[in-house]
C-alpha positions in Angstrom: 103.1 123.0 129.5 101.6 124.4 132.7 97.9 125.2 132.9 97.1 128.9 133.1 96.1 130.5 136.4 92.9 132.4 136.2 92.0 135.4 138.5 88.5 136.4 139.3 86.8 139.0 141.4 83.3 137.4 141.0 83.8 133.7 141.9 80.1 133.2 142.7 79.3 133.4 139.0 81.1 130.1 138.4 81.4 126.6 139.8 84.5 124.9 141.0 85.7 121.4 142.0 86.6 122.8 145.4 87.1 126.1 147.2 90.4 126.1 149.1 91.2 128.6 151.9 94.9 128.7 152.4 94.9 131.0 155.4 95.9 129.8 158.9 93.4 127.7 161.0 92.7 130.7 163.3 91.8 132.9 160.3 89.6 130.1 158.9 87.8 129.6 162.2 86.9 133.2 162.4 85.0 133.1 159.1 85.4 131.5 155.7 83.5 130.9 152.5 80.8 128.3 153.4 81.8 125.0 152.1 85.5 125.9 151.7 88.2 123.6 153.1 91.2 124.8 154.9 94.6 123.8 153.5 96.9 126.3 155.2 100.3 127.1 153.6 101.3 128.5 157.0 99.7 127.4 160.2 99.1 129.8 163.1 102.6 129.4 164.8 104.4 129.6 161.4 102.5 132.7 160.4 103.4 134.3 163.8 107.1 133.3 163.3 107.3 134.8 159.8 105.6 138.0 161.0 108.0 138.4 163.9 111.0 138.0 161.6 109.5 140.6 159.3 109.2 143.1 162.1 112.2 142.4 164.2 114.8 141.3 161.6 114.1 142.2 158.0 111.7 141.4 155.2 114.2 139.3 153.2 114.9 136.9 156.2 111.1 136.6 156.7 110.4 135.8 153.1 113.2 133.2 153.0 111.9 131.4 156.1 108.3 131.8 154.9 109.2 130.2 151.5 110.7 127.2 153.2 107.7 126.6 155.4 105.2 127.2 152.5 107.1 124.7 150.4 107.0 122.0 153.1 103.3 122.5 153.7 102.4 122.5 150.0 104.4 119.3 149.5 102.4 117.7 152.3 99.1 118.8 150.7 100.2 117.3 147.4 101.0 114.0 149.0 97.7 113.8 150.8 94.8 116.0 149.7 95.7 116.3 146.0 97.0 112.8 145.5 93.8 111.4 144.0 92.6 114.5 142.0 91.9 113.9 138.3 93.0 115.9 135.4 89.8 118.0 135.3 90.1 119.2 138.9 89.5 122.9 139.0 89.9 124.6 142.4 89.3 128.2 143.5 92.0 129.3 145.9 92.0 132.3 148.2 94.0 133.8 151.1 93.6 137.1 153.0 94.2 139.5 150.2 94.8 137.3 147.2 98.5 137.7 147.6 101.5 135.4 148.1 99.9 132.6 150.1 97.2 131.8 147.5 99.6 132.5 144.6 102.1 130.0 146.0 99.7 127.1 146.0 98.1 128.2 142.7 101.5 128.2 141.0 102.4 124.7 142.1 99.0 123.2 141.1 99.1 124.9 137.7 102.5 123.4 137.1 101.0 120.0 137.8 98.5 120.7 135.0 95.3 121.6 136.8 93.3 124.6 135.9 93.4 127.0 138.9 91.5 130.1 139.8 92.6 132.6 142.4 90.2 135.0 144.1 91.4 138.5 143.4 91.5 140.4 146.7 91.1 137.1 148.6 88.9 136.8 151.7 88.5 140.6 151.7 86.7 140.4 148.4 84.4 137.7 149.7 83.7 139.7 152.9 82.8 142.8 150.9 80.4 140.7 148.9 78.7 139.4 152.1 78.2 143.0 153.3 76.7 144.0 150.0 74.3 141.0 150.1 73.2 141.8 153.6 72.3 145.4 152.6 69.9 144.2 149.9 68.8 140.6 150.3 66.7 141.1 153.5 64.7 143.8 151.8 63.6 141.4 149.0 61.5 139.3 151.4 58.3 139.6 153.4 58.2 138.4 157.0 55.8 136.8 159.4 57.1 137.4 162.9 56.0 135.1 165.7 55.6 137.1 168.9 54.9 136.0 172.5 56.6 135.6 175.9 59.2 133.0 176.7 57.7 129.5 177.0 54.9 130.1 174.5 56.4 127.6 172.0 57.5 130.0 169.3 60.6 128.0 168.5 58.7 124.7 168.3 56.1 126.4 166.1 58.9 127.6 163.8 60.3 124.0 163.6 56.9 122.7 162.7 56.4 125.3 159.9 59.8 124.3 158.6 58.9 120.7 158.5 55.8 121.7 156.5 58.0 123.3 153.9 57.7 127.0 154.9 60.7 129.3 154.7 62.0 129.7 158.2 64.7 132.0 159.5 65.9 130.3 162.7 68.1 133.1 164.1 68.6 131.2 167.4 69.9 128.2 165.7 72.3 130.2 163.5 73.5 132.2 166.5 73.7 129.2 168.9 71.7 131.1 171.4 68.2 130.9 172.9 67.6 134.6 172.2 65.8 135.0 175.6 66.5 136.0 179.2 67.2 132.3 179.8 70.4 132.5 177.8 72.7 130.7 175.5 72.7 127.3 173.8 74.5 125.0 176.3 77.9 123.6 175.4 78.1 125.4 172.1 79.9 128.8 171.7 78.4 131.5 169.5 79.9 131.9 166.1 81.8 135.1 165.3 79.9 138.0 163.9 81.4 137.5 160.5 80.6 133.8 160.4 77.0 134.5 161.5 76.6 136.9 158.6 78.1 134.4 156.1 75.5 131.9 157.2 72.7 134.4 156.9 73.7 135.2 153.3 73.7 131.5 152.4 70.2 131.0 153.9 68.7 133.9 152.0 70.2 132.8 148.7 68.4 129.5 149.0 64.9 131.1 149.3 62.2 132.3 147.0 61.4 136.0 147.5 57.8 135.4 146.4 57.2 133.3 149.6 57.0 134.7 153.1 59.7 134.0 155.7 58.7 133.0 159.2 60.9 134.2 162.0 60.7 134.5 165.8 60.6 138.0 167.3 64.1 139.0 168.5 65.9 142.1 169.7 68.6 143.6 167.5 71.0 141.2 169.2 70.9 137.5 169.7 73.3 136.9 172.5 76.4 138.8 171.5 75.6 138.8 167.8 74.0 141.8 166.0 71.4 141.4 163.3 72.4 143.2 160.1 70.6 146.6 160.0 68.7 145.9 156.8 67.3 142.7 158.3 66.4 144.3 161.7 64.6 147.2 159.9 62.6 144.7 157.8 61.6 142.7 160.9 60.4 145.8 162.8 58.1 146.7 159.9 56.8 143.1 159.4 53.4 141.7 160.5 53.4 140.1 163.9 51.5 136.8 164.7 51.0 136.7 168.5 51.3 133.2 170.1 49.2 132.9 173.2 49.4 130.0 175.7 48.1 129.6 179.3 50.6 130.3 182.0 50.5 126.6 183.1 51.5 125.5 179.6 54.2 128.1 179.4 55.7 126.8 182.7 55.7 123.2 181.3 57.4 124.4 178.1 60.1 126.3 180.0 60.8 123.3 182.2 61.0 121.0 179.1 63.2 123.1 176.9 65.4 125.1 179.4 67.3 122.6 181.6 
């Protein structure tokens, strides 16, 4: 007898053996649930092919071709990723809207005998949850903002505070950007806005609201990424700790940290 397929709209209330994103690699790269793995049932080219058939031929032809591709990809995942999973394996599966792509893999895994949960609404449910968290979480904390001109060692001071056990919000690290007039982090593209926000939520969820958060003074944008409005408002109202350094020391710091 096949195991039942569970559907949830609040997956963060439970734990799972694994979180599986079955969207295409391009969709996964734009943003995904932190810690999720990507097992696409249609890759980027296949998804485009099925979409073209849907628009230019007819939905039936598109679904027939899509079913063939999905079956092949699921078979490959069964032979590789799922080959060594035990009986008590319990994954959470999601796609874009919680529709056919997640349902197709969930159905096959449940027929094997695994307990499977599908995220109702898919990635869109997760994304709505991220937006809600970013409206409330930043307001739960108090901040200590390090202020001072470029080269005064604010980032290095943040890293020292973090090593000492303080709660540190390193926006430049999350954004892959120096956050100053001297530009980006070399050789590393900035994440998408959605991915940046997902990372912010995960950081806040790890912290204790009773303890202050240290952060470097930034504008409302770090490179091309925008700070969530609730976070930006909280930072503008926070206490500022000014870092002062002689000009000669600032020059040495700039030369050392900005190739």
